Every structure is written in structure tokens, then in C-alpha cells.
VOTIDO-690185 format. One record per atom (N, C-alpha, C, O): residue in three letters; atom name; x, z, y. Coordinates in nm, 3 decimals. Atoms other than C-alpha are relative to their C-alpha. Layout:
N
ALA, CA, X, Z, Y
...
% end
This chain:
135
MET, N, 0.124, -0.064, -0.003
MET, CA, -0.664, 4.438, 4.007
MET, C, -0.062, -0.077, 0.115
MET, O, -0.022, -0.073, 0.231
TYR, N, 0.059, 0.064, -0.089
TYR, CA, -0.913, 4.208, 4.153
TYR, C, -0.031, 0.037, 0.110
TYR, O, -0.090, 0.145, 0.107
ASN, N, 0.028, -0.021, -0.130
ASN, CA, -0.954, 4.207, 4.534
ASN, C, -0.109, -0.107, 0.063
ASN, O, -0.062, -0.211, 0.108
ALA, N, 0.118, 0.089, -0.012
ALA, CA, -1.312, 4.029, 4.614
ALA, C, 0.033, -0.031, 0.159
ALA, O, -0.016, -0.137, 0.199
LYS, N, -0.017, 0.001, -0.142
LYS, CA, -1.193, 4.069, 5.004
LYS, C, 0.115, -0.104, 0.012
LYS, O, 0.104, -0.191, 0.099
LEU, N, -0.116, 0.117, 0.012
LEU, CA, -0.868, 3.848, 4.936
LEU, C, -0.028, -0.102, -0.029
LEU, O, 0.034, -0.193, 0.026
THR, N, 0.051, 0.114, 0.025
THR, CA, -1.066, 3.596, 4.770
THR, C, -0.078, -0.079, 0.135
THR, O, -0.045, -0.187, 0.184
TYR, N, 0.031, 0.045, -0.097
TYR, CA, -1.300, 3.570, 5.050
TYR, C, 0.083, -0.019, 0.141
TYR, O, 0.048, -0.117, 0.207
ASP, N, -0.110, 0.045, -0.089
ASP, CA, -1.019, 3.573, 5.324
ASP, C, 0.049, -0.113, -0.032
ASP, O, 0.035, -0.202, 0.052
ARG, N, -0.060, 0.140, 0.058
ARG, CA, -0.848, 3.292, 5.128
ARG, C, -0.081, -0.112, 0.008
ARG, O, -0.026, -0.220, 0.027
ILE, N, 0.110, 0.092, 0.017
ILE, CA, -1.177, 3.093, 5.106
ILE, C, -0.012, -0.051, 0.150
ILE, O, -0.030, -0.167, 0.184
VAL, N, 0.037, 0.006, -0.173
VAL, CA, -1.213, 3.134, 5.502
VAL, C, 0.129, -0.048, 0.063
VAL, O, 0.118, -0.127, 0.156
TYR, N, -0.100, 0.068, -0.045
TYR, CA, -0.888, 3.049, 5.580
TYR, C, 0.042, -0.116, -0.044
TYR, O, 0.091, -0.184, 0.046
LEU, N, -0.011, 0.155, 0.075
LEU, CA, -0.836, 2.722, 5.341
LEU, C, -0.120, -0.057, 0.071
LEU, O, -0.091, -0.163, 0.126
SER, N, 0.111, 0.074, -0.044
SER, CA, -1.169, 2.619, 5.471
SER, C, 0.015, -0.025, 0.150
SER, O, -0.030, -0.132, 0.191
GLU, N, -0.065, 0.040, -0.116
GLU, CA, -1.036, 2.634, 5.824
GLU, C, 0.116, -0.095, 0.031
GLU, O, 0.121, -0.184, 0.116
LYS, N, -0.125, 0.104, -0.001
LYS, CA, -0.713, 2.471, 5.777
LYS, C, -0.031, -0.134, -0.056
LYS, O, 0.022, -0.236, -0.013
ASN, N, 0.065, 0.156, 0.040
ASN, CA, -0.885, 2.184, 5.593
ASN, C, -0.139, -0.053, 0.080
ASN, O, -0.191, -0.158, 0.044
ASN, N, 0.097, 0.052, -0.065
ASN, CA, -1.177, 2.162, 5.848
ASN, C, -0.092, -0.026, -0.082
ASN, O, -0.137, -0.141, -0.083
ILE, N, 0.136, 0.002, 0.084
ILE, CA, -1.452, 2.227, 5.599
ILE, C, -0.067, 0.128, 0.039
ILE, O, -0.009, 0.235, 0.060
LYS, N, 0.096, -0.103, -0.053
LYS, CA, -1.750, 2.434, 5.700
LYS, C, -0.024, 0.079, -0.095
LYS, O, -0.034, 0.034, -0.209
ILE, N, 0.028, -0.060, 0.125
ILE, CA, -1.818, 2.710, 5.507
ILE, C, -0.150, -0.045, -0.066
ILE, O, -0.164, -0.041, -0.189
SER, N, 0.102, 0.035, 0.007
SER, CA, -2.183, 2.587, 5.522
SER, C, -0.006, -0.153, -0.117
SER, O, -0.099, -0.165, -0.198
LYS, N, -0.015, 0.064, 0.097
LYS, CA, -2.073, 2.275, 5.318
LYS, C, 0.076, 0.061, -0.121
LYS, O, 0.053, 0.010, -0.231
ILE, N, -0.012, -0.036, 0.130
ILE, CA, -1.907, 2.463, 5.073
ILE, C, -0.120, 0.058, -0.070
ILE, O, -0.139, 0.039, -0.190
ASN, N, 0.156, -0.074, 0.062
ASN, CA, -2.258, 2.663, 5.013
ASN, C, -0.084, -0.127, -0.065
ASN, O, -0.130, -0.135, -0.179
GLU, N, 0.049, 0.104, 0.047
GLU, CA, -2.399, 2.324, 5.023
GLU, C, 0.033, -0.053, -0.160
GLU, O, -0.049, -0.058, -0.252
PHE, N, -0.064, 0.068, 0.127
PHE, CA, -2.194, 2.174, 4.732
PHE, C, 0.014, 0.087, -0.103
PHE, O, 0.016, 0.031, -0.212
CYS, N, 0.006, -0.097, 0.118
CYS, CA, -2.175, 2.496, 4.509
CYS, C, -0.128, 0.056, -0.016
CYS, O, -0.160, 0.108, -0.123
SER, N, 0.125, -0.030, 0.016
SER, CA, -2.508, 2.577, 4.578
SER, C, -0.018, 0.131, -0.008
SER, O, -0.080, 0.191, -0.096
ILE, N, -0.023, -0.171, -0.046
ILE, CA, -2.440, 2.927, 4.719
ILE, C, -0.089, 0.008, 0.125
ILE, O, -0.080, -0.061, 0.227
SER, N, 0.079, -0.043, -0.134
SER, CA, -2.694, 3.072, 4.951
SER, C, 0.101, 0.059, 0.122
SER, O, 0.205, 0.121, 0.097
LYS, N, -0.101, -0.031, -0.120
LYS, CA, -2.535, 3.134, 5.319
LYS, C, 0.044, 0.127, -0.010
LYS, O, 0.132, 0.139, 0.075
ASP, N, -0.003, -0.120, 0.009
ASP, CA, -2.503, 3.493, 5.235
ASP, C, 0.096, 0.042, -0.090
ASP, O, 0.176, 0.132, -0.062
THR, N, -0.100, -0.002, 0.102
THR, CA, -2.307, 3.473, 4.927
THR, C, 0.151, 0.038, 0.023
THR, O, 0.212, 0.134, -0.023
LEU, N, -0.165, -0.021, -0.001
LEU, CA, -1.949, 3.439, 5.029
LEU, C, 0.016, 0.119, 0.098
LEU, O, 0.083, 0.214, 0.060
SER, N, -0.030, -0.139, -0.076
SER, CA, -1.956, 3.699, 5.316
SER, C, -0.050, 0.108, -0.062
SER, O, 0.002, 0.210, -0.018
SER, N, 0.009, -0.104, 0.047
SER, CA, -2.127, 3.938, 5.086
SER, C, 0.102, 0.011, -0.131
SER, O, 0.165, 0.116, -0.146
SER, N, -0.126, -0.003, 0.074
SER, CA, -1.888, 3.883, 4.820
SER, C, 0.115, 0.061, 0.022
SER, O, 0.171, 0.137, -0.057
GLY, N, -0.137, -0.053, -0.048
GLY, CA, -1.594, 3.962, 5.006
GLY, C, -0.035, 0.154, 0.027
GLY, O, 0.059, 0.231, 0.010
ARG, N, 0.017, -0.151, -0.015
ARG, CA, -1.741, 4.311, 5.078
ARG, C, -0.050, 0.071, -0.122
ARG, O, -0.063, 0.193, -0.119
SER, N, 0.037, -0.065, 0.107
SER, CA, -1.862, 4.369, 4.727
SER, C, 0.121, 0.013, -0.120
SER, O, 0.222, -0.056, -0.116
LYS, N, -0.143, 0.000, 0.089
LYS, CA, -1.623, 4.472, 4.420
LYS, C, 0.003, -0.100, -0.143
LYS, O, 0.096, -0.121, -0.220
GLU, N, 0.010, 0.125, 0.110
GLU, CA, -1.752, 4.203, 4.167
GLU, C, 0.029, -0.116, 0.063
GLU, O, 0.071, -0.201, -0.016
GLY, N, -0.031, 0.124, -0.070
GLY, CA, -1.700, 3.923, 4.421
GLY, C, -0.092, -0.105, -0.087
GLY, O, -0.198, -0.067, -0.135
MET, N, 0.096, 0.108, 0.000
MET, CA, -1.841, 3.578, 4.316
MET, C, 0.013, -0.007, -0.190
MET, O, 0.066, 0.075, -0.265
LYS, N, 0.026, 0.028, 0.164
LYS, CA, -1.908, 3.444, 3.936
LYS, C, 0.171, -0.132, -0.001
LYS, O, 0.223, -0.200, 0.088
ALA, N, -0.111, 0.070, 0.030
ALA, CA, -1.603, 3.257, 3.802
ALA, C, -0.004, -0.170, 0.008
ALA, O, 0.084, -0.252, 0.034
LYS, N, 0.035, 0.158, -0.044
LYS, CA, -1.781, 2.916, 3.818
LYS, C, 0.003, -0.033, 0.137
LYS, O, 0.036, -0.146, 0.174
LYS, N, 0.039, 0.010, -0.158
LYS, CA, -1.846, 2.953, 4.181
LYS, C, 0.145, -0.028, 0.053
LYS, O, 0.172, -0.126, 0.123
ILE, N, -0.148, -0.016, -0.060
ILE, CA, -1.467, 3.028, 4.258
ILE, C, 0.062, -0.146, -0.038
ILE, O, 0.127, -0.210, 0.045
TYR, N, -0.056, 0.114, 0.038
TYR, CA, -1.378, 2.716, 4.038
TYR, C, -0.046, -0.127, 0.057
TYR, O, 0.028, -0.224, 0.074
GLU, N, 0.039, 0.089, -0.096
GLU, CA, -1.618, 2.506, 4.226
GLU, C, 0.078, -0.008, 0.142
GLU, O, 0.125, -0.113, 0.185
ILE, N, -0.046, -0.014, -0.130
ILE, CA, -1.486, 2.627, 4.560
ILE, C, 0.176, -0.036, -0.004
ILE, O, 0.237, -0.090, 0.089
SER, N, -0.126, 0.047, -0.023
SER, CA, -1.127, 2.587, 4.455
SER, C, 0.012, -0.160, 0.000
SER, O, 0.087, -0.208, 0.084
LYS, N, -0.016, 0.138, -0.046
LYS, CA, -1.168, 2.204, 4.413
LYS, C, -0.072, -0.050, 0.106
LYS, O, -0.080, -0.172, 0.097
ILE, N, 0.055, 0.049, -0.111
ILE, CA, -1.361, 2.155, 4.744
ILE, C, 0.127, 0.041, 0.092
ILE, O, 0.143, -0.034, 0.188
LEU, N, -0.083, -0.049, -0.107
LEU, CA, -1.073, 2.335, 4.933
LEU, C, 0.146, -0.052, -0.079
LEU, O, 0.252, -0.049, -0.016
ASP, N, -0.116, 0.077, 0.025
ASP, CA, -0.815, 2.165, 4.704
ASP, C, 0.118, 0.088, -0.057
ASP, O, 0.229, 0.035, -0.061
CYS, N, -0.051, -0.092, -0.001
CYS, CA, -0.662, 2.477, 4.603
CYS, C, -0.001, 0.063, -0.195
CYS, O, -0.085, 0.030, -0.278
SER, N, 0.033, -0.061, 0.126
SER, CA, -0.583, 2.689, 4.261
SER, C, -0.113, 0.099, 0.004
SER, O, -0.131, 0.165, 0.106
ALA, N, 0.080, -0.120, 0.044
ALA, CA, -0.854, 2.924, 4.114
ALA, C, 0.076, 0.109, 0.033
ALA, O, 0.046, 0.184, 0.127
ASP, N, -0.099, -0.110, 0.019
ASP, CA, -0.552, 3.160, 4.035
ASP, C, 0.004, 0.049, 0.191
ASP, O, -0.016, 0.165, 0.226
TYR, N, -0.056, -0.061, -0.124
TYR, CA, -0.463, 3.154, 4.453
TYR, C, -0.111, 0.071, 0.063
TYR, O, -0.096, 0.177, 0.124
LEU, N, 0.121, -0.090, -0.072
LEU, CA, -0.830, 3.241, 4.567
LEU, C, -0.032, 0.124, -0.105
LEU, O, -0.120, 0.203, -0.072
LEU, N, 0.019, -0.131, 0.060
LEU, CA, -0.819, 3.514, 4.288
LEU, C, 0.098, 0.092, -0.002
LEU, O, 0.092, 0.196, -0.067
GLY, N, -0.111, -0.094, -0.068
GLY, CA, -0.505, 3.661, 4.433
GLY, C, 0.113, 0.005, -0.143
GLY, O, 0.198, 0.092, -0.165
LEU, N, -0.102, 0.003, 0.121
LEU, CA, -0.316, 3.561, 4.099
LEU, C, 0.136, -0.071, 0.060
LEU, O, 0.241, -0.033, 0.009
THR, N, -0.108, 0.039, -0.028
THR, CA, -0.066, 3.370, 4.270
THR, C, -0.014, -0.037, 0.154
THR, O, -0.126, -0.060, 0.199
ASP, N, -0.006, 0.002, -0.154
ASP, CA, 0.032, 3.325, 4.657
ASP, C, 0.032, -0.116, 0.027
ASP, O, 0.054, -0.142, 0.145
ASN, N, 0.005, 0.156, -0.016
ASN, CA, 0.070, 2.947, 4.596
ASN, C, -0.131, -0.048, 0.008
ASN, O, -0.204, -0.011, -0.083
PRO, N, 0.118, 0.071, 0.029
PRO, CA, -0.230, 2.750, 4.666
PRO, C, 0.000, -0.135, -0.056
PRO, O, -0.105, -0.197, -0.072
ASN, N, -0.048, 0.138, 0.069
ASN, CA, -0.086, 2.438, 4.516
ASN, C, 0.035, 0.015, -0.132
ASN, O, 0.070, -0.078, -0.204
SER, N, -0.058, 0.009, 0.170
SER, CA, -0.006, 2.584, 4.175
SER, C, -0.055, -0.067, -0.091
SER, O, -0.012, -0.065, -0.206
HIS, N, 0.074, 0.054, 0.115
HIS, CA, -0.251, 2.383, 4.010
HIS, C, 0.081, -0.182, 0.019
HIS, O, 0.055, -0.279, -0.052
ASN, N, -0.048, 0.126, -0.012
ASN, CA, -0.046, 2.079, 4.132
ASN, C, 0.156, -0.015, -0.041
ASN, O, 0.237, -0.096, 0.004
GLU, N, -0.144, -0.003, 0.040
GLU, CA, 0.280, 2.185, 3.934
GLU, C, 0.045, -0.093, -0.085
GLU, O, -0.021, -0.192, -0.114
LYS, N, -0.052, 0.127, 0.075
LYS, CA, 0.485, 1.987, 3.732
LYS, C, -0.067, -0.042, -0.106
LYS, O, -0.147, 0.039, -0.154
GLN, N, 0.058, 0.026, 0.080
GLN, CA, 0.376, 1.770, 3.475
GLN, C, 0.117, 0.000, -0.142
GLN, O, 0.238, -0.007, -0.121
VAL, N, -0.081, 0.041, 0.104
VAL, CA, 0.533, 1.735, 3.124
VAL, C, -0.062, -0.117, -0.079
VAL, O, -0.184, -0.128, -0.082
ASN, N, 0.057, 0.130, 0.006
ASN, CA, 0.480, 1.416, 2.985
ASN, C, -0.043, 0.015, -0.141
ASN, O, -0.158, 0.059, -0.145
THR, N, 0.054, -0.014, 0.125
THR, CA, 0.434, 1.425, 2.605
THR, C, 0.041, 0.108, -0.122
THR, O, 0.153, 0.151, -0.151
VAL, N, -0.028, -0.122, 0.100
VAL, CA, 0.385, 1.682, 2.328
VAL, C, -0.066, -0.057, -0.142
VAL, O, -0.183, -0.062, -0.177
ASN, N, 0.035, 0.070, 0.155
ASN, CA, 0.392, 1.519, 1.971
ASN, C, -0.048, -0.129, 0.031
ASN, O, -0.127, -0.167, -0.056
GLY, N, 0.031, 0.166, -0.018
GLY, CA, 0.327, 1.151, 2.100
GLY, C, -0.182, 0.000, 0.003
GLY, O, -0.238, -0.110, 0.003
ASN, N, 0.163, 0.012, -0.003
ASN, CA, -0.088, 1.244, 2.109
ASN, C, -0.036, 0.053, 0.142
ASN, O, -0.126, -0.004, 0.204
TYR, N, 0.045, -0.088, -0.125
TYR, CA, -0.107, 1.486, 2.427
TYR, C, 0.086, 0.006, 0.100
TYR, O, 0.206, 0.035, 0.096
ASN, N, -0.088, -0.046, -0.101
ASN, CA, -0.018, 1.500, 2.743
ASN, C, -0.043, 0.157, 0.058
ASN, O, -0.156, 0.204, 0.058
ALA, N, 0.065, -0.137, -0.019
ALA, CA, 0.027, 1.872, 2.879
ALA, C, 0.042, -0.002, 0.142
ALA, O, 0.114, -0.087, 0.194
VAL, N, 0.002, -0.036, -0.128
VAL, CA, 0.003, 2.033, 3.218
VAL, C, 0.084, 0.134, 0.011
VAL, O, 0.033, 0.236, -0.036
ASP, N, -0.068, -0.135, -0.021
ASP, CA, 0.260, 2.309, 3.299
ASP, C, -0.023, 0.077, 0.131
ASP, O, 0.049, 0.038, 0.223
ASN, N, 0.019, -0.042, -0.092
ASN, CA, 0.120, 2.545, 3.557
ASN, C, 0.064, 0.132, 0.048
ASN, O, 0.027, 0.197, 0.146
SER, N, -0.097, -0.106, -0.027
SER, CA, 0.398, 2.815, 3.537
SER, C, -0.072, 0.105, -0.082
SER, O, -0.004, 0.202, -0.112
SER, N, 0.088, -0.142, 0.098
SER, CA, 0.115, 3.059, 3.317
SER, C, -0.011, -0.066, -0.094
SER, O, 0.047, -0.016, -0.191
VAL, N, 0.031, 0.045, 0.128
VAL, CA, 0.015, 2.838, 3.070
VAL, C, 0.016, -0.142, -0.054
VAL, O, 0.000, -0.215, 0.044
THR, N, 0.008, 0.151, 0.016
THR, CA, 0.042, 2.483, 2.912
THR, C, -0.110, -0.031, -0.124
THR, O, -0.135, 0.023, -0.232
ILE, N, 0.166, 0.032, 0.060
ILE, CA, -0.279, 2.321, 2.792
ILE, C, 0.023, -0.170, -0.040
ILE, O, 0.044, -0.258, 0.043
GLY, N, 0.026, 0.143, 0.063
GLY, CA, -0.290, 1.992, 2.575
GLY, C, -0.107, -0.036, 0.029
GLY, O, -0.203, 0.041, 0.029
VAL, N, 0.113, 0.080, 0.006
VAL, CA, -0.521, 1.719, 2.637
VAL, C, 0.031, -0.130, -0.065
VAL, O, 0.140, -0.188, -0.068
PRO, N, -0.004, 0.144, 0.043
PRO, CA, -0.588, 1.410, 2.482
PRO, C, 0.047, -0.103, 0.064
PRO, O, -0.012, -0.134, 0.167
ALA, N, -0.055, 0.135, -0.092
ALA, CA, -0.383, 1.100, 2.601
ALA, C, -0.108, -0.081, 0.051
ALA, O, -0.210, -0.106, -0.015
LEU, N, 0.104, 0.095, -0.058
LEU, CA, -0.569, 0.876, 2.844
LEU, C, 0.024, -0.136, -0.035
LEU, O, 0.143, -0.166, -0.047
ASP, N, -0.009, 0.146, 0.016
ASP, CA, -0.621, 0.504, 2.773
ASP, C, 0.012, -0.055, 0.165
ASP, O, -0.010, 0.019, 0.261
GLU, N, -0.032, 0.059, -0.115
GLU, CA, -0.544, 0.269, 3.062
GLU, C, -0.130, -0.005, 0.116
GLU, O, -0.115, 0.001, 0.239
HIS, N, 0.098, -0.005, -0.107
HIS, CA, -0.888, 0.259, 3.219
HIS, C, -0.051, 0.133, 0.062
HIS, O, -0.105, 0.149, 0.171
GLN, N, 0.027, -0.132, -0.034
GLN, CA, -0.929, 0.636, 3.195
GLN, C, 0.124, 0.052, 0.110
GLN, O, 0.107, 0.131, 0.203
LYS, N, -0.111, -0.039, -0.130
LYS, CA, -0.586, 0.670, 3.402
LYS, C, -0.031, -0.079, 0.122
LYS, O, -0.056, -0.012, 0.222
LEU, N, 0.094, 0.057, -0.110
LEU, CA, -0.714, 0.412, 3.644
LEU, C, -0.094, 0.037, 0.085
LEU, O, -0.082, 0.020, 0.206
LEU, N, 0.111, -0.080, -0.052
LEU, CA, -1.028, 0.588, 3.723
LEU, C, 0.073, 0.136, 0.048
LEU, O, 0.069, 0.145, 0.171
LEU, N, -0.060, -0.128, -0.036
LEU, CA, -0.836, 0.950, 3.750
LEU, C, 0.072, -0.051, 0.120
LEU, O, 0.053, 0.018, 0.220
GLU, N, -0.086, -0.004, -0.130
GLU, CA, -0.587, 0.781, 4.017
GLU, C, -0.089, -0.031, 0.077
GLU, O, -0.067, 0.005, 0.193
LEU, N, 0.104, 0.061, -0.134
LEU, CA, -0.879, 0.635, 4.212
LEU, C, -0.035, 0.143, 0.048
LEU, O, -0.004, 0.186, 0.159
TYR, N, 0.075, -0.123, -0.036
TYR, CA, -1.052, 0.965, 4.210
TYR, C, 0.091, 0.104, 0.072
TYR, O, 0.047, 0.176, 0.161
ASN, N, -0.107, -0.081, -0.064
ASN, CA, -0.744, 1.153, 4.309
ASN, C, 0.024, -0.042, 0.144
ASN, O, 0.081, 0.034, 0.223
LYS, N, -0.025, 0.087, -0.143
LYS, CA, -0.730, 0.928, 4.622
LYS, C, -0.110, 0.046, 0.078
LYS, O, -0.102, 0.042, 0.200
LEU, N, 0.118, -0.054, -0.062
LEU, CA, -1.060, 1.072, 4.704
LEU, C, 0.028, 0.170, 0.053
LEU, O, 0.088, 0.257, -0.011
SER, N, -0.039, -0.156, -0.031
SER, CA, -1.063, 1.413, 4.935
SER, C, -0.075, 0.084, -0.107
SER, O, -0.136, 0.038, -0.203
PRO, N, 0.078, -0.098, 0.087
PRO, CA, -1.201, 1.723, 4.773
PRO, C, -0.157, -0.033, 0.039
PRO, O, -0.243, -0.040, -0.048
ILE, N, 0.138, 0.020, -0.021
ILE, CA, -1.521, 1.652, 4.954
ILE, C, -0.065, -0.101, -0.069
ILE, O, -0.178, -0.083, -0.115
GLU, N, 0.055, 0.143, 0.009
GLU, CA, -1.572, 1.292, 4.863
GLU, C, 0.002, 0.025, -0.164
GLU, O, -0.088, -0.032, -0.226
GLN, N, -0.006, -0.043, 0.164
GLN, CA, -1.476, 1.435, 4.463
GLN, C, -0.137, 0.055, -0.027
GLN, O, -0.206, -0.004, -0.110
VAL, N, 0.084, -0.052, 0.022
VAL, CA, -1.759, 1.677, 4.491
VAL, C, -0.134, -0.060, 0.008
VAL, O, -0.231, -0.016, -0.053
GLU, N, 0.094, 0.068, -0.037
GLU, CA, -1.990, 1.425, 4.630
GLU, C, -0.036, -0.146, -0.116
GLU, O, -0.143, -0.206, -0.122
LEU, N, -0.028, 0.100, 0.077
LEU, CA, -1.904, 1.158, 4.377
LEU, C, -0.065, 0.081, -0.141
LEU, O, -0.170, 0.041, -0.190
ILE, N, 0.051, -0.070, 0.086
ILE, CA, -1.948, 1.421, 4.094
ILE, C, -0.144, -0.013, -0.008
ILE, O, -0.211, -0.080, -0.086
SER, N, 0.140, -0.044, -0.007
SER, CA, -2.272, 1.545, 4.208
SER, C, -0.096, -0.133, 0.017
SER, O, -0.213, -0.116, -0.020
LYS, N, 0.088, 0.114, -0.002
LYS, CA, -2.422, 1.175, 4.276
LYS, C, 0.002, -0.038, -0.171
LYS, O, -0.101, -0.055, -0.236
LEU, N, 0.013, 0.053, 0.153
LEU, CA, -2.311, 1.077, 3.902
LEU, C, -0.080, 0.106, -0.090
LEU, O, -0.111, 0.085, -0.208
ASN, N, 0.052, -0.109, 0.091
ASN, CA, -2.470, 1.402, 3.790
ASN, C, -0.155, -0.029, 0.001
ASN, O, -0.229, -0.018, -0.096
ASN, N, 0.165, 0.041, -0.045
ASN, CA, -2.823, 1.297, 3.954
ASN, C, -0.011, -0.133, -0.056
ASN, O, -0.114, -0.148, -0.121
ASP, N, 0.026, 0.136, 0.101
ASP, CA, -2.796, 0.946, 3.803
ASP, C, -0.018, 0.011, -0.136
ASP, O, -0.101, -0.045, -0.208
ARG, N, 0.037, -0.025, 0.148
ARG, CA, -2.737, 1.086, 3.481
ARG, C, -0.160, 0.072, -0.028
ARG, O, -0.240, 0.035, -0.113
GLN, N, 0.106, -0.073, 0.042
GLN, CA, -3.016, 1.311, 3.482
GLN, C, -0.133, -0.085, 0.026
GLN, O, -0.236, -0.055, -0.035
ASP, N, 0.102, 0.087, -0.033
ASP, CA, -3.247, 1.018, 3.642
ASP, C, -0.019, -0.108, -0.122
ASP, O, -0.128, -0.164, -0.133
ASP, N, 0.026, 0.062, 0.144
ASP, CA, -3.194, 0.821, 3.293
ASP, C, -0.094, 0.037, -0.075
ASP, O, -0.108, -0.015, -0.186
% end
């Protein structure tokens, strides 16, 4: 059963551990300053999209924030190389999802992106989205 307080507690714990202020999480996820604390007291909690965005900032799995696993790094589980030669697959111990294989440019871009901190990743995505909207 979903426990909104556990989600809230894990967000606070990881934000403190990663030295990321709750106000930054609010800013990057477009959350009002009371949303996190009130979600911890409600039965419904937050929307899935916001939990996903927060998991990216805190570099943890959404499953961890939701209490489905006690491993905050379950999103970084082992990689399965190739499925039928056309797809790379990721095994996160709960489901295997096939995605199209990446070309060399995409691999390089992904490698550079993964070297950024979670906050830098969110800032980059935000900037790219803003630039796209300006076109």
C-alpha cells in the first residue's frame, strides 16, 4: 500500500544527504513550497510526474521514493547488452524494457549527460526546453 509519508521522508532524507535544498527541488519541478510537506500528510501524495522529476534530481529510483524498493539505486541496476540485435535492454529487477539501439553520436551525448550532476541535468533539460519554445 502506498505511503505518502514514506515518500516525503525519503525525499527529505535524500535531499539532505545530497545537499540539495527543498527549495531547489520545488523550483526545478514547478512545485509550490507547501506541496512536498502537505503531500506527506495526505493519503494521495504527489502526482507520478512530480515523483519522477524529483527522482531524477535526487538521482534515485521513483520506486525507492514510492516505497516499492529499499534500494535508492535500483534505477542503476545491471545492463543487458542486446536483444535480437536491434534493441538494448535495461534490467531493473522488476521489468525489462527494450529501447532502440543508440548510434555513436547519441552514445557520446548520453555519456556526457550522465557525467552531469542531477541538478545540472535538470538545468540543461530546462534550458533546452526553453530554447525549443523560443523557436
